[in-house]
N, C-alpha and C positions, 0 to 999 in steps of 0.2 A: 016540241022545241028542244034542241040539244042542250046538254049541260054547259057547253062552251058558250052558246048564245045567251043562256040565262045568266051565266056568270058575267059575261061582257055587259049585259043590260044593267045588272045591279051595280057593276063598277061605274058605268056611265052615269047612272042616277046618283050614286054617292058623290062623284066628282062635281056634278051640277049643283047638288045641295050644299057643297062646301063653297061654291062661288060667292054667294052673298056675304059669308063670313070673311072671305079674303078681301072683298071690296070694302066692307065696313072697316076692317083693320087698316087698309091703305088710307082710306079717307080720314080716319081718326089720327093716324100718325102724321099725315100731311097737315091737318088742322093744328095739332099741338106743336109741331116743329116750327110752323110759321109764326105762332105766337111766342115761341121761345127765342127766336132769332132776334138779334139787336136791330134797331131801326124802327121808326114810326112811319106808317104810310101817310099820315096826315102831314108830317114834316116833309116827306118826299114830294107831296103834291103841292103844298102851299109854301114850302120853304121854312127854314128855322126862324126867320124874322117876321113871319106873319103874325097879325094880332091874335091874342089868346082867345078872344071871342069868336073869331073866324075858325080857329082850330077846334074849339069846343063844339061849334055848330056842325062842322064837317064830321067830327068824331061821333056826334049823336046821329047824324044822317046815315053814317055807315054802320051804326050799331056797335061801335067799338067801346062805348061807354057802359055797355051791358056786362053783367058777370060772365065769366068764361063759359059756364054751363049753359047759359041762355044763348050765347053766340053759337055754341056747338049744336044745340037743338034746332036753332034757326037754320044753321048750315045743313043739317041732315034733312030737315023738312024741305029745303030748296032742292036738294039732290033727289029726293023722292019724286019731286015734280019735274025732274030732269032740267032743273034750272042751275046751270053751272056758274052763274053770276054775270056781272057786267063790269067792264074795265073801268078803273078809276082814272086812267091816264089818257084814254082816247074818246072821252065825251060820249058815253052811252053805248059803245060797241060791246055786244055780248060776247061771251066766251065761245058760244057756238058759231058766231060769225067769224071769229078769229080762227077757229078750227077749220071752217069751210074755206077760208082764204089761204091758209098756210099749210094745212095737212097734205094736200096733193104733192107739194114740192118735197116734203119729207118722205112720202111713200115712194116717189120716183127715185130719190137718192138711195133709199134703203133697198129697194128691189134690185136696182142696178149694182149696188155694192154687194148684195148677197149673191148675185149671179157671179160676179168676179170672185168673191171669197169661196164659193162652192166649187167652181171650176178649178181654181188654182189650188185650194187647200186639199180637196179630195183627190185631184190628179197627182199632186206631188206626194201626198201621203200614200196613195196606192202604189206609185212607182217605187218609193222608198221601202215599203213593206215587201214588195215582190222581189227586191234585190237586197236582202239583208247583208250588213257588213261590207257594203260596196261604197264607192265614192258617191253614188246617188243617195244611198241611205244616210251617209254622213252629211251630205248637202241638205237633205230634207230635215234632219235634226237641227242643223244650223239655221235654216230658213225659219223653222218654227220658233226657235229661241229668239232670233233677232226681231222678227215681226211682232212677237208678243211683248218684247221689252221696249221697242221704240215708242216714244210718246206720240200720240196722234197729232197734236198741234204742231210739234216740231217737224214731223215727216210731211205734213201738209204744207207748211211754209217752205220747206226745202224744195218740194215738187213745184210749188208755184214760182219760186225764184228761178228754177232751172227751165221748166217747160212753158211758163207763161211770161216771165219777165225777160229772161235771156234769149230763149229760142223763139218765143212768141208763137208757140204751137197751139196754145189753148187760152181761152178768156179767163178772167178772174171776176168773181163776185156777182155774176148775173146768171139767172136761169134761162134768159132769152135776151137777145139784143135789145137795148133800151129804146132804140128808134124804130123797132119793128113791132108789128102787132102779133102777139102770141096766138097760138091755135085756140080757137073757141070751141067749146063742146060741153057735154053734160057731165063729164067726170072731173074736169079741172086738171087732169093729167095730160101734159102736153104731148107725151109720147102716144098715148091712146087717142087723144082727140085729133092729132094730126093724121093718124092712120084712119080714123073713122071718116075724116074729110078727104082722104086720099091725097093729102098734101105731103108729098115725099120730101120736098125742100124743107118744110117746117120740121118734119120728122128727123132729117139729118142734122138740122141746126140744133134741135133739142138734145140729141145724142152728143153732139159736139160740146155743148155746154155742160152736159152731165159727165163727160169722160174723166176729167181730172179729179173732181171730188169723189166719184165712184171708185176709181182706181185706188185712191188714197185709202178710202174706207175699206174696200174689199181686200186689198193686199194685207193690211194690218190684221183684219179679222181672220183671214185665211190661215194664219199661223196656228190658231186654235184648232181649226178643222184638220189641218195637216197632222198635228200631233195626235188627235183623237183617232183619225183614220189609220195612221201608221201603227199605233199601239194595238188597236183592236183587230186590224187586219193581220198583224203578225201572230197574234194569239189564235185567230181563226185558222190561219194557214198551218198551224201546228196541230190542229185537231185531227182526230182519228178518221173522220169521214173524208177529210181532204186527202189524207194519205191513201185511203181506199180508192179515191177517185184517180189519184196519180197511178196506183197499181193497175187500174183498169185501162190505162193508156190515154186518158182524157188530156187534151192539150193544156199546158200550164195557163195560157191566156184565158181559156174557158173556165178553168178552175177558179182563177182569181176574180174574173168579172161576173160569172154566173153563180158560183157556189159560195165562195168566201166573202166577197164584197157585200153581198146582200145581208148576210148575218152580221158582218162587222159594222154595218150602217145603223143597226138598231139603236145603240147608245148615241150615235152621232146625230140621229134625227132629233133627239131631245135637245142637244146643244144647238142644232140649226134653228129649231123653232124658238127656243128661248132667246137666242142671239138676235133673231129677226125681230122679235117683240121688243127686246131691249134697244135695238137700233131705231125702231119706230119711235120709241119714247125717249131716247137718250143720245142721239147723235149730235149732242150739243157742240162738242169740240170741233167736229168736222164742219158743221153748219156755220159756226162762228168764225172758224179759220178761213173758210171760203166765202163768207158773207152770203151764204145760201139762204134764200127767203123761206125757210121751212118753219115748222112749228117749234122745234127745239131752239132755234135762234130767237123766235118770238118769246119763248119762255125765259131765255136769258135776259132779254130786254125787260120783261115784267119783273124779274127778280131785282134787276138794277134799279127799277123805278118803285120798288116796294108795292107793286100792284097786287095786293092780296087776292082779290077775286080771280084774276087771271092765273096767278100761280096755283091757287087751289084748284081751279077748274081744270087747268091743263094737267096737273099732276094726277088728279082723279081720272081724267081721260086716259093718260098714259098707263096708270095702274090698272084700269079696266082692260086695256089691250093686253098687258102682260098676263093678267089673271085668265082671260079667255084663251090666250095662246097656250098657257100652261095646261089648261084643261084639255084643249084640243090635242096637244102633244101626248098627254097621258092616255087619252082615248085611242089615238093612232098607234101608240106603242102597244097598248093592250090588244088591239086588233091584230097587229103584226105578230106579236109574241104572246102565245097563249099562257106562258108561264107567269105573266104579269097580272096578278089578281090581289087586291088588297081587301 
């Protein structure tokens, strides 16, 4: 076995061994922050005017009368059994059932938004870097700054007012028409299930409802990718091997696309992966602004209702996604770039 393969194997093992510590840290922070925030879940469920006896009975039933360390150990024990808890506000619905019902909508929105962000951000960044000190370069810098600075909720509302309310080009607040039966299938992803059933009409309808929120999310995220690609590609184009390629008469387009862009994308891959994981777990502003029935919107509702088990369970689920994606990106970068060894 080569030394590179051995080093890569040890690197992968070390990253996997760190995963439980990362997940334990996330779960502990979530548990403590929820207990430190103001508001009582019992008051949220029964109301502030409920009898004290009823409040005490519910508090005992939920285990909130126990010392904090007992609640924490019970919480960890449930997690080890993969029990994320049961909702207090929806009469016995488990967190896993909530994830199964709402996570596919978040996945669709995130994937479509990432496609828009990658195409727009990488494309504009590459064009700007290939033409330094030109109007295209200046426009790329302006695009990156503006999209990074605009608030997500404000931009989403403006697009809804223009394209949904005034022009009536797109719908608002639905994943699929309310009076129509959505595609049925094993994945819960309307795009995938409609393709599996060869229902092109349902496929087009699904994309039509995804278009506006995906464009909103993708355009704002693309500014980060544009800035990363432009800066890294400019540095790569100034490298000695690029100058040698130009001296050999290789066309500039081939130099940019084949030689320089590949090396410039190594740090961008990290940002892409972590952004994708963060969007899966944190597209709250987009989902709430567009009333998108995803998991982040459901988390917002649980926070408003002081539904502790749902908030804890969903935050742990989101944290697990981010931790696993972080490990995957580290491994991918180590495979692409042999200089990365810790």
